[in-house]
mmJSON file of the N, C-alpha and C atoms, coordinates in Angstrom:
{"data_MODEL":{"atom_site":{
"group_PDB":["ATOM","ATOM","ATOM","ATOM","ATOM","ATOM","ATOM","ATOM","ATOM","ATOM","ATOM","ATOM","ATOM","ATOM","ATOM","ATOM","ATOM","ATOM","ATOM","ATOM","ATOM","ATOM","ATOM","ATOM","ATOM","ATOM","ATOM","ATOM","ATOM","ATOM","ATOM","ATOM","ATOM","ATOM","ATOM","ATOM","ATOM","ATOM","ATOM","ATOM","ATOM","ATOM","ATOM","ATOM","ATOM","ATOM","ATOM","ATOM","ATOM","ATOM","ATOM","ATOM","ATOM","ATOM","ATOM","ATOM","ATOM","ATOM","ATOM","ATOM","ATOM","ATOM","ATOM","ATOM","ATOM","ATOM","ATOM","ATOM","ATOM","ATOM","ATOM","ATOM","ATOM","ATOM","ATOM","ATOM","ATOM","ATOM","ATOM","ATOM","ATOM","ATOM","ATOM","ATOM","ATOM","ATOM","ATOM","ATOM","ATOM","ATOM","ATOM","ATOM","ATOM","ATOM","ATOM","ATOM","ATOM","ATOM","ATOM","ATOM","ATOM","ATOM","ATOM","ATOM","ATOM","ATOM","ATOM","ATOM","ATOM","ATOM","ATOM","ATOM","ATOM","ATOM","ATOM","ATOM","ATOM","ATOM","ATOM","ATOM","ATOM","ATOM","ATOM","ATOM","ATOM","ATOM","ATOM","ATOM","ATOM","ATOM","ATOM","ATOM","ATOM","ATOM","ATOM","ATOM","ATOM","ATOM","ATOM","ATOM","ATOM","ATOM","ATOM","ATOM","ATOM","ATOM","ATOM","ATOM","ATOM","ATOM","ATOM","ATOM","ATOM","ATOM","ATOM","ATOM","ATOM","ATOM","ATOM","ATOM","ATOM","ATOM","ATOM","ATOM","ATOM","ATOM","ATOM","ATOM","ATOM","ATOM","ATOM","ATOM","ATOM","ATOM","ATOM","ATOM","ATOM","ATOM","ATOM","ATOM","ATOM","ATOM","ATOM","ATOM","ATOM","ATOM","ATOM","ATOM","ATOM","ATOM","ATOM","ATOM","ATOM","ATOM","ATOM","ATOM","ATOM","ATOM","ATOM","ATOM","ATOM"],
"id":[1,2,3,4,5,6,7,8,9,10,11,12,13,14,15,16,17,18,19,20,21,22,23,24,25,26,27,28,29,30,31,32,33,34,35,36,37,38,39,40,41,42,43,44,45,46,47,48,49,50,51,52,53,54,55,56,57,58,59,60,61,62,63,64,65,66,67,68,69,70,71,72,73,74,75,76,77,78,79,80,81,82,83,84,85,86,87,88,89,90,91,92,93,94,95,96,97,98,99,100,101,102,103,104,105,106,107,108,109,110,111,112,113,114,115,116,117,118,119,120,121,122,123,124,125,126,127,128,129,130,131,132,133,134,135,136,137,138,139,140,141,142,143,144,145,146,147,148,149,150,151,152,153,154,155,156,157,158,159,160,161,162,163,164,165,166,167,168,169,170,171,172,173,174,175,176,177,178,179,180,181,182,183,184,185,186,187,188,189,190,191,192,193,194,195,196,197,198,199,200,201],
"type_symbol":["N","C","C","N","C","C","N","C","C","N","C","C","N","C","C","N","C","C","N","C","C","N","C","C","N","C","C","N","C","C","N","C","C","N","C","C","N","C","C","N","C","C","N","C","C","N","C","C","N","C","C","N","C","C","N","C","C","N","C","C","N","C","C","N","C","C","N","C","C","N","C","C","N","C","C","N","C","C","N","C","C","N","C","C","N","C","C","N","C","C","N","C","C","N","C","C","N","C","C","N","C","C","N","C","C","N","C","C","N","C","C","N","C","C","N","C","C","N","C","C","N","C","C","N","C","C","N","C","C","N","C","C","N","C","C","N","C","C","N","C","C","N","C","C","N","C","C","N","C","C","N","C","C","N","C","C","N","C","C","N","C","C","N","C","C","N","C","C","N","C","C","N","C","C","N","C","C","N","C","C","N","C","C","N","C","C","N","C","C","N","C","C","N","C","C","N","C","C","N","C","C"],
"label_atom_id":["N","CA","C","N","CA","C","N","CA","C","N","CA","C","N","CA","C","N","CA","C","N","CA","C","N","CA","C","N","CA","C","N","CA","C","N","CA","C","N","CA","C","N","CA","C","N","CA","C","N","CA","C","N","CA","C","N","CA","C","N","CA","C","N","CA","C","N","CA","C","N","CA","C","N","CA","C","N","CA","C","N","CA","C","N","CA","C","N","CA","C","N","CA","C","N","CA","C","N","CA","C","N","CA","C","N","CA","C","N","CA","C","N","CA","C","N","CA","C","N","CA","C","N","CA","C","N","CA","C","N","CA","C","N","CA","C","N","CA","C","N","CA","C","N","CA","C","N","CA","C","N","CA","C","N","CA","C","N","CA","C","N","CA","C","N","CA","C","N","CA","C","N","CA","C","N","CA","C","N","CA","C","N","CA","C","N","CA","C","N","CA","C","N","CA","C","N","CA","C","N","CA","C","N","CA","C","N","CA","C","N","CA","C","N","CA","C","N","CA","C","N","CA","C","N","CA","C","N","CA","C","N","CA","C"],
"label_alt_id":[null,null,null,null,null,null,null,null,null,null,null,null,null,null,null,null,null,null,null,null,null,null,null,null,null,null,null,null,null,null,null,null,null,null,null,null,null,null,null,null,null,null,null,null,null,null,null,null,null,null,null,null,null,null,null,null,null,null,null,null,null,null,null,null,null,null,null,null,null,null,null,null,null,null,null,null,null,null,null,null,null,null,null,null,null,null,null,null,null,null,null,null,null,null,null,null,null,null,null,null,null,null,null,null,null,null,null,null,null,null,null,null,null,null,null,null,null,null,null,null,null,null,null,null,null,null,null,null,null,null,null,null,null,null,null,null,null,null,null,null,null,null,null,null,null,null,null,null,null,null,null,null,null,null,null,null,null,null,null,null,null,null,null,null,null,null,null,null,null,null,null,null,null,null,null,null,null,null,null,null,null,null,null,null,null,null,null,null,null,null,null,null,null,null,null,null,null,null,null,null,null],
"label_comp_id":["MET","MET","MET","ARG","ARG","ARG","GLU","GLU","GLU","SER","SER","SER","MET","MET","MET","TRP","TRP","TRP","ARG","ARG","ARG","CYS","CYS","CYS","ALA","ALA","ALA","VAL","VAL","VAL","GLN","GLN","GLN","THR","THR","THR","PHE","PHE","PHE","ARG","ARG","ARG","TYR","TYR","TYR","SER","SER","SER","PHE","PHE","PHE","ALA","ALA","ALA","THR","THR","THR","HIS","HIS","HIS","LEU","LEU","LEU","SER","SER","SER","GLU","GLU","GLU","ASN","ASN","ASN","ASP","ASP","ASP","ILE","ILE","ILE","ASP","ASP","ASP","LEU","LEU","LEU","ARG","ARG","ARG","TYR","TYR","TYR","ILE","ILE","ILE","GLN","GLN","GLN","GLU","GLU","GLU","LEU","LEU","LEU","HIS","HIS","HIS","GLY","GLY","GLY","HIS","HIS","HIS","LYS","LYS","LYS","SER","SER","SER","SER","SER","SER","LYS","LYS","LYS","THR","THR","THR","THR","THR","THR","GLU","GLU","GLU","ILE","ILE","ILE","TYR","TYR","TYR","THR","THR","THR","HIS","HIS","HIS","VAL","VAL","VAL","SER","SER","SER","ASN","ASN","ASN","LYS","LYS","LYS","ASP","ASP","ASP","ILE","ILE","ILE","GLY","GLY","GLY","ARG","ARG","ARG","ILE","ILE","ILE","LYS","LYS","LYS","SER","SER","SER","PRO","PRO","PRO","LEU","LEU","LEU","ASP","ASP","ASP","SER","SER","SER","LEU","LEU","LEU","SER","SER","SER","GLY","GLY","GLY","LYS","LYS","LYS"],
"label_asym_id":["A","A","A","A","A","A","A","A","A","A","A","A","A","A","A","A","A","A","A","A","A","A","A","A","A","A","A","A","A","A","A","A","A","A","A","A","A","A","A","A","A","A","A","A","A","A","A","A","A","A","A","A","A","A","A","A","A","A","A","A","A","A","A","A","A","A","A","A","A","A","A","A","A","A","A","A","A","A","A","A","A","A","A","A","A","A","A","A","A","A","A","A","A","A","A","A","A","A","A","A","A","A","A","A","A","A","A","A","A","A","A","A","A","A","A","A","A","A","A","A","A","A","A","A","A","A","A","A","A","A","A","A","A","A","A","A","A","A","A","A","A","A","A","A","A","A","A","A","A","A","A","A","A","A","A","A","A","A","A","A","A","A","A","A","A","A","A","A","A","A","A","A","A","A","A","A","A","A","A","A","A","A","A","A","A","A","A","A","A","A","A","A","A","A","A","A","A","A","A","A","A"],
"label_entity_id":["1","1","1","1","1","1","1","1","1","1","1","1","1","1","1","1","1","1","1","1","1","1","1","1","1","1","1","1","1","1","1","1","1","1","1","1","1","1","1","1","1","1","1","1","1","1","1","1","1","1","1","1","1","1","1","1","1","1","1","1","1","1","1","1","1","1","1","1","1","1","1","1","1","1","1","1","1","1","1","1","1","1","1","1","1","1","1","1","1","1","1","1","1","1","1","1","1","1","1","1","1","1","1","1","1","1","1","1","1","1","1","1","1","1","1","1","1","1","1","1","1","1","1","1","1","1","1","1","1","1","1","1","1","1","1","1","1","1","1","1","1","1","1","1","1","1","1","1","1","1","1","1","1","1","1","1","1","1","1","1","1","1","1","1","1","1","1","1","1","1","1","1","1","1","1","1","1","1","1","1","1","1","1","1","1","1","1","1","1","1","1","1","1","1","1","1","1","1","1","1","1"],
"label_seq_id":[1,1,1,2,2,2,3,3,3,4,4,4,5,5,5,6,6,6,7,7,7,8,8,8,9,9,9,10,10,10,11,11,11,12,12,12,13,13,13,14,14,14,15,15,15,16,16,16,17,17,17,18,18,18,19,19,19,20,20,20,21,21,21,22,22,22,23,23,23,24,24,24,25,25,25,26,26,26,27,27,27,28,28,28,29,29,29,30,30,30,31,31,31,32,32,32,33,33,33,34,34,34,35,35,35,36,36,36,37,37,37,38,38,38,39,39,39,40,40,40,41,41,41,42,42,42,43,43,43,44,44,44,45,45,45,46,46,46,47,47,47,48,48,48,49,49,49,50,50,50,51,51,51,52,52,52,53,53,53,54,54,54,55,55,55,56,56,56,57,57,57,58,58,58,59,59,59,60,60,60,61,61,61,62,62,62,63,63,63,64,64,64,65,65,65,66,66,66,67,67,67],
"pdbx_PDB_ins_code":[null,null,null,null,null,null,null,null,null,null,null,null,null,null,null,null,null,null,null,null,null,null,null,null,null,null,null,null,null,null,null,null,null,null,null,null,null,null,null,null,null,null,null,null,null,null,null,null,null,null,null,null,null,null,null,null,null,null,null,null,null,null,null,null,null,null,null,null,null,null,null,null,null,null,null,null,null,null,null,null,null,null,null,null,null,null,null,null,null,null,null,null,null,null,null,null,null,null,null,null,null,null,null,null,null,null,null,null,null,null,null,null,null,null,null,null,null,null,null,null,null,null,null,null,null,null,null,null,null,null,null,null,null,null,null,null,null,null,null,null,null,null,null,null,null,null,null,null,null,null,null,null,null,null,null,null,null,null,null,null,null,null,null,null,null,null,null,null,null,null,null,null,null,null,null,null,null,null,null,null,null,null,null,null,null,null,null,null,null,null,null,null,null,null,null,null,null,null,null,null,null],
"Cartn_x":[65.017,64.105,63.155,63.684,62.832,61.769,62.141,61.181,60.021,60.302,59.234,58.345,58.93,58.131,57.227,57.741,56.962,55.785,56.04,54.971,53.896,54.302,53.362,52.5,53.114,52.382,51.378,51.775,50.881,49.701,49.964,48.89,47.945,48.485,47.65,46.754,47.296,46.507,45.395,45.721,44.715,43.6,43.975,43.007,42.114,42.708,41.949,41.011,41.486,40.684,39.482,39.706,38.613,37.611,38.103,37.219,36.379,36.994,36.281,35.175,35.478,34.479,33.339,33.689,32.684,31.766,32.344,31.553,30.636,30.952,30.119,29.203,28.922,27.963,28.317,29.602,30.03,30.011,29.389,29.249,30.628,30.727,31.989,32.535,31.654,32.115,32.877,32.468,33.205,34.562,34.585,35.859,36.792,36.235,37.007,37.624,36.841,37.332,38.422,38.211,39.204,40.534,40.46,41.688,42.309,41.576,42.11,42.11,41.178,41.096,40.223,40.656,39.844,38.764,39.07,38.146,37.622,36.33,35.766,36.303,36.746,37.321,38.57,39.337,40.527,40.126,39.095,38.633,38.084,37.426,36.84,37.889,39.134,40.217,40.366,40.133,40.337,39.16,38.063,36.878,36.643,35.964,35.644,34.382,33.865,32.678,33.113,32.469,32.829,31.758,32.121,31.167,30.04,30.362,29.354,28.275,28.69,27.731,26.907,27.526,26.822,25.765,26.07,25.14,23.878,23.932,22.771,21.818,22.243,21.407,20.295,19.092,17.931,17.402,16.965,16.363,14.98,14.62,13.264,12.204,12.549,11.603,11.298,12.251,12.017,10.84,10.691,9.585,8.243,8.243,6.99,6.525,7.481,7.125,6.974,7.202,7.023,8.208,9.368,10.573,11.181],
"Cartn_y":[-24.613,-24.018,-25.072,-26.228,-27.275,-27.712,-27.772,-28.186,-27.196,-25.912,-24.92,-24.976,-25.27,-25.423,-26.643,-27.724,-28.934,-28.681,-27.959,-27.631,-26.796,-25.86,-25.009,-25.844,-26.773,-27.628,-28.499,-29.036,-29.885,-29.063,-27.873,-27.021,-26.617,-26.338,-25.985,-27.154,-28.356,-29.551,-29.733,-29.601,-29.755,-28.723,-27.497,-26.418,-26.708,-27.096,-27.393,-28.571,-29.595,-30.775,-30.422,-29.665,-29.261,-28.383,-27.474,-26.599,-27.412,-28.36,-29.217,-29.994,-30.556,-31.296,-30.379,-29.205,-28.247,-27.823,-27.57,-27.164,-28.284,-29.512,-30.644,-31.074,-30.11,-30.272,-31.353,-31.608,-32.525,-31.739,-32.312,-31.664,-31.339,-30.175,-29.712,-30.709,-31.421,-32.397,-33.549,-33.95,-35.01,-34.497,-33.275,-32.671,-32.557,-32.175,-32.077,-33.42,-34.472,-35.815,-36.251,-36.005,-36.387,-35.671,-34.431,-33.66,-33.909,-34.614,-34.924,-33.745,-32.82,-31.646,-31.935,-31.468,-31.6,-30.528,-29.373,-28.242,-27.927,-27.642,-27.258,-25.896,-25.089,-23.778,-23.958,-24.976,-25.25,-25.63,-26.445,-26.877,-25.703,-24.776,-23.62,-22.766,-22.845,-22.108,-22.565,-23.846,-24.411,-24.195,-23.748,-23.549,-22.064,-21.743,-20.351,-20.29,-19.109,-18.927,-18.935,-19.76,-19.853,-19.193,-18.85,-18.273,-19.253,-20.544,-21.571,-21.506,-21.378,-21.315,-20.04,-18.935,-17.664,-17.705,-18.35,-18.435,-19.229,-20.077,-20.89,-20.166,-19.048,-18.314,-17.603,-17.829,-17.196,-16.093,-15.031,-13.929,-14.353,-13.974,-14.252,-13.622,-12.565,-11.911,-12.772,-13.648,-14.536,-15.478,-15.917,-16.838,-16.12,-14.831,-14.067,-13.878,-13.752,-13.512,-14.813,-15.96,-17.239,-17.712,-17.117,-17.528,-18.763],
"Cartn_z":[57.551,56.598,56.032,55.688,55.126,56.122,57.391,58.414,58.508,58.444,58.514,57.278,56.125,54.91,55.027,55.602,55.786,56.727,57.833,58.775,58.108,57.3,56.582,55.643,54.927,53.991,54.736,55.879,56.667,57.18,57.694,58.2,57.071,55.895,54.749,54.379,54.401,54.103,55.129,56.41,57.464,57.314,57.043,56.867,55.662,54.55,53.336,53.545,54.213,54.491,55.352,56.423,57.31,56.585,55.757,54.99,54.023,53.343,52.398,53.115,54.26,55.02,55.449,55.933,56.379,55.233,54.064,52.9,52.409,52.776,52.394,53.541,54.414,55.505,56.521,56.709,57.769,59.075,60.075,61.369,61.953,62.584,63.175,64.192,64.885,65.882,65.247,64.042,63.342,62.877,62.388,61.966,63.171,64.302,65.54,65.898,65.801,66.122,65.149,63.863,62.855,63.056,63.511,63.73,65.102,65.97,67.295,68.247,68.047,68.917,70.125,71.274,72.481,72.513,71.99,72.014,70.613,70.52,69.223,68.784,69.741,69.399,68.536,68.808,68.002,66.59,66.466,65.147,64.351,65.014,64.335,63.621,64.057,63.405,61.955,61.708,60.381,59.44,59.981,59.15,58.941,57.869,57.584,56.74,56.583,55.754,54.298,53.51,52.102,51.241,50.027,49.083,48.79,48.779,48.537,49.616,50.86,51.961,51.907,51.613,51.544,50.445,49.337,48.225,48.54,49.557,49.93,50.879,51.415,52.364,51.604,52.063,51.438,52.355,51.75,52.499,52.991,54.205,54.682,53.774,53.115,52.21,50.985,50.602,49.456,49.728,50.96,51.274,51.217,51.449,51.385,49.941,49.046,47.651,46.852,47.489,46.831,46.023,46.186,45.445,46.047],
"occupancy":[1.0,1.0,1.0,1.0,1.0,1.0,1.0,1.0,1.0,1.0,1.0,1.0,1.0,1.0,1.0,1.0,1.0,1.0,1.0,1.0,1.0,1.0,1.0,1.0,1.0,1.0,1.0,1.0,1.0,1.0,1.0,1.0,1.0,1.0,1.0,1.0,1.0,1.0,1.0,1.0,1.0,1.0,1.0,1.0,1.0,1.0,1.0,1.0,1.0,1.0,1.0,1.0,1.0,1.0,1.0,1.0,1.0,1.0,1.0,1.0,1.0,1.0,1.0,1.0,1.0,1.0,1.0,1.0,1.0,1.0,1.0,1.0,1.0,1.0,1.0,1.0,1.0,1.0,1.0,1.0,1.0,1.0,1.0,1.0,1.0,1.0,1.0,1.0,1.0,1.0,1.0,1.0,1.0,1.0,1.0,1.0,1.0,1.0,1.0,1.0,1.0,1.0,1.0,1.0,1.0,1.0,1.0,1.0,1.0,1.0,1.0,1.0,1.0,1.0,1.0,1.0,1.0,1.0,1.0,1.0,1.0,1.0,1.0,1.0,1.0,1.0,1.0,1.0,1.0,1.0,1.0,1.0,1.0,1.0,1.0,1.0,1.0,1.0,1.0,1.0,1.0,1.0,1.0,1.0,1.0,1.0,1.0,1.0,1.0,1.0,1.0,1.0,1.0,1.0,1.0,1.0,1.0,1.0,1.0,1.0,1.0,1.0,1.0,1.0,1.0,1.0,1.0,1.0,1.0,1.0,1.0,1.0,1.0,1.0,1.0,1.0,1.0,1.0,1.0,1.0,1.0,1.0,1.0,1.0,1.0,1.0,1.0,1.0,1.0,1.0,1.0,1.0,1.0,1.0,1.0,1.0,1.0,1.0,1.0,1.0,1.0],
"B_iso_or_equiv":[0.0,0.0,0.0,0.0,0.0,0.0,0.0,0.0,0.0,0.0,0.0,0.0,0.0,0.0,0.0,0.0,0.0,0.0,0.0,0.0,0.0,0.0,0.0,0.0,0.0,0.0,0.0,0.0,0.0,0.0,0.0,0.0,0.0,0.0,0.0,0.0,0.0,0.0,0.0,0.0,0.0,0.0,0.0,0.0,0.0,0.0,0.0,0.0,0.0,0.0,0.0,0.0,0.0,0.0,0.0,0.0,0.0,0.0,0.0,0.0,0.0,0.0,0.0,0.0,0.0,0.0,0.0,0.0,0.0,0.0,0.0,0.0,0.0,0.0,0.0,0.0,0.0,0.0,0.0,0.0,0.0,0.0,0.0,0.0,0.0,0.0,0.0,0.0,0.0,0.0,0.0,0.0,0.0,0.0,0.0,0.0,0.0,0.0,0.0,0.0,0.0,0.0,0.0,0.0,0.0,0.0,0.0,0.0,0.0,0.0,0.0,0.0,0.0,0.0,0.0,0.0,0.0,0.0,0.0,0.0,0.0,0.0,0.0,0.0,0.0,0.0,0.0,0.0,0.0,0.0,0.0,0.0,0.0,0.0,0.0,0.0,0.0,0.0,0.0,0.0,0.0,0.0,0.0,0.0,0.0,0.0,0.0,0.0,0.0,0.0,0.0,0.0,0.0,0.0,0.0,0.0,0.0,0.0,0.0,0.0,0.0,0.0,0.0,0.0,0.0,0.0,0.0,0.0,0.0,0.0,0.0,0.0,0.0,0.0,0.0,0.0,0.0,0.0,0.0,0.0,0.0,0.0,0.0,0.0,0.0,0.0,0.0,0.0,0.0,0.0,0.0,0.0,0.0,0.0,0.0,0.0,0.0,0.0,0.0,0.0,0.0],
"pdbx_formal_charge":[null,null,null,null,null,null,null,null,null,null,null,null,null,null,null,null,null,null,null,null,null,null,null,null,null,null,null,null,null,null,null,null,null,null,null,null,null,null,null,null,null,null,null,null,null,null,null,null,null,null,null,null,null,null,null,null,null,null,null,null,null,null,null,null,null,null,null,null,null,null,null,null,null,null,null,null,null,null,null,null,null,null,null,null,null,null,null,null,null,null,null,null,null,null,null,null,null,null,null,null,null,null,null,null,null,null,null,null,null,null,null,null,null,null,null,null,null,null,null,null,null,null,null,null,null,null,null,null,null,null,null,null,null,null,null,null,null,null,null,null,null,null,null,null,null,null,null,null,null,null,null,null,null,null,null,null,null,null,null,null,null,null,null,null,null,null,null,null,null,null,null,null,null,null,null,null,null,null,null,null,null,null,null,null,null,null,null,null,null,null,null,null,null,null,null,null,null,null,null,null,null],
"auth_seq_id":[1,1,1,2,2,2,3,3,3,4,4,4,5,5,5,6,6,6,7,7,7,8,8,8,9,9,9,10,10,10,11,11,11,12,12,12,13,13,13,14,14,14,15,15,15,16,16,16,17,17,17,18,18,18,19,19,19,20,20,20,21,21,21,22,22,22,23,23,23,24,24,24,25,25,25,26,26,26,27,27,27,28,28,28,29,29,29,30,30,30,31,31,31,32,32,32,33,33,33,34,34,34,35,35,35,36,36,36,37,37,37,38,38,38,39,39,39,40,40,40,41,41,41,42,42,42,43,43,43,44,44,44,45,45,45,46,46,46,47,47,47,48,48,48,49,49,49,50,50,50,51,51,51,52,52,52,53,53,53,54,54,54,55,55,55,56,56,56,57,57,57,58,58,58,59,59,59,60,60,60,61,61,61,62,62,62,63,63,63,64,64,64,65,65,65,66,66,66,67,67,67],
"auth_comp_id":["MET","MET","MET","ARG","ARG","ARG","GLU","GLU","GLU","SER","SER","SER","MET","MET","MET","TRP","TRP","TRP","ARG","ARG","ARG","CYS","CYS","CYS","ALA","ALA","ALA","VAL","VAL","VAL","GLN","GLN","GLN","THR","THR","THR","PHE","PHE","PHE","ARG","ARG","ARG","TYR","TYR","TYR","SER","SER","SER","PHE","PHE","PHE","ALA","ALA","ALA","THR","THR","THR","HIS","HIS","HIS","LEU","LEU","LEU","SER","SER","SER","GLU","GLU","GLU","ASN","ASN","ASN","ASP","ASP","ASP","ILE","ILE","ILE","ASP","ASP","ASP","LEU","LEU","LEU","ARG","ARG","ARG","TYR","TYR","TYR","ILE","ILE","ILE","GLN","GLN","GLN","GLU","GLU","GLU","LEU","LEU","LEU","HIS","HIS","HIS","GLY","GLY","GLY","HIS","HIS","HIS","LYS","LYS","LYS","SER","SER","SER","SER","SER","SER","LYS","LYS","LYS","THR","THR","THR","THR","THR","THR","GLU","GLU","GLU","ILE","ILE","ILE","TYR","TYR","TYR","THR","THR","THR","HIS","HIS","HIS","VAL","VAL","VAL","SER","SER","SER","ASN","ASN","ASN","LYS","LYS","LYS","ASP","ASP","ASP","ILE","ILE","ILE","GLY","GLY","GLY","ARG","ARG","ARG","ILE","ILE","ILE","LYS","LYS","LYS","SER","SER","SER","PRO","PRO","PRO","LEU","LEU","LEU","ASP","ASP","ASP","SER","SER","SER","LEU","LEU","LEU","SER","SER","SER","GLY","GLY","GLY","LYS","LYS","LYS"],
"auth_asym_id":["A","A","A","A","A","A","A","A","A","A","A","A","A","A","A","A","A","A","A","A","A","A","A","A","A","A","A","A","A","A","A","A","A","A","A","A","A","A","A","A","A","A","A","A","A","A","A","A","A","A","A","A","A","A","A","A","A","A","A","A","A","A","A","A","A","A","A","A","A","A","A","A","A","A","A","A","A","A","A","A","A","A","A","A","A","A","A","A","A","A","A","A","A","A","A","A","A","A","A","A","A","A","A","A","A","A","A","A","A","A","A","A","A","A","A","A","A","A","A","A","A","A","A","A","A","A","A","A","A","A","A","A","A","A","A","A","A","A","A","A","A","A","A","A","A","A","A","A","A","A","A","A","A","A","A","A","A","A","A","A","A","A","A","A","A","A","A","A","A","A","A","A","A","A","A","A","A","A","A","A","A","A","A","A","A","A","A","A","A","A","A","A","A","A","A","A","A","A","A","A","A"],
"auth_atom_id":["N","CA","C","N","CA","C","N","CA","C","N","CA","C","N","CA","C","N","CA","C","N","CA","C","N","CA","C","N","CA","C","N","CA","C","N","CA","C","N","CA","C","N","CA","C","N","CA","C","N","CA","C","N","CA","C","N","CA","C","N","CA","C","N","CA","C","N","CA","C","N","CA","C","N","CA","C","N","CA","C","N","CA","C","N","CA","C","N","CA","C","N","CA","C","N","CA","C","N","CA","C","N","CA","C","N","CA","C","N","CA","C","N","CA","C","N","CA","C","N","CA","C","N","CA","C","N","CA","C","N","CA","C","N","CA","C","N","CA","C","N","CA","C","N","CA","C","N","CA","C","N","CA","C","N","CA","C","N","CA","C","N","CA","C","N","CA","C","N","CA","C","N","CA","C","N","CA","C","N","CA","C","N","CA","C","N","CA","C","N","CA","C","N","CA","C","N","CA","C","N","CA","C","N","CA","C","N","CA","C","N","CA","C","N","CA","C","N","CA","C","N","CA","C","N","CA","C","N","CA","C","N","CA","C"],
"pdbx_PDB_model_num":[1,1,1,1,1,1,1,1,1,1,1,1,1,1,1,1,1,1,1,1,1,1,1,1,1,1,1,1,1,1,1,1,1,1,1,1,1,1,1,1,1,1,1,1,1,1,1,1,1,1,1,1,1,1,1,1,1,1,1,1,1,1,1,1,1,1,1,1,1,1,1,1,1,1,1,1,1,1,1,1,1,1,1,1,1,1,1,1,1,1,1,1,1,1,1,1,1,1,1,1,1,1,1,1,1,1,1,1,1,1,1,1,1,1,1,1,1,1,1,1,1,1,1,1,1,1,1,1,1,1,1,1,1,1,1,1,1,1,1,1,1,1,1,1,1,1,1,1,1,1,1,1,1,1,1,1,1,1,1,1,1,1,1,1,1,1,1,1,1,1,1,1,1,1,1,1,1,1,1,1,1,1,1,1,1,1,1,1,1,1,1,1,1,1,1,1,1,1,1,1,1]
}}}
């Protein structure tokens, strides 16, 4: 049981670390290298869309109105 809890904690840390890097605009390729992944698809598992990123998206209509 302790071993499974330890694995869960490690995976949570890896996921949080990758998400933090991604939210701070670190390129996915660097995150991939830091995690030792051969495939970027594996690294993409640790990243997700955050509210911070969504908030930065501007509508194309905003540029038309001068916002």
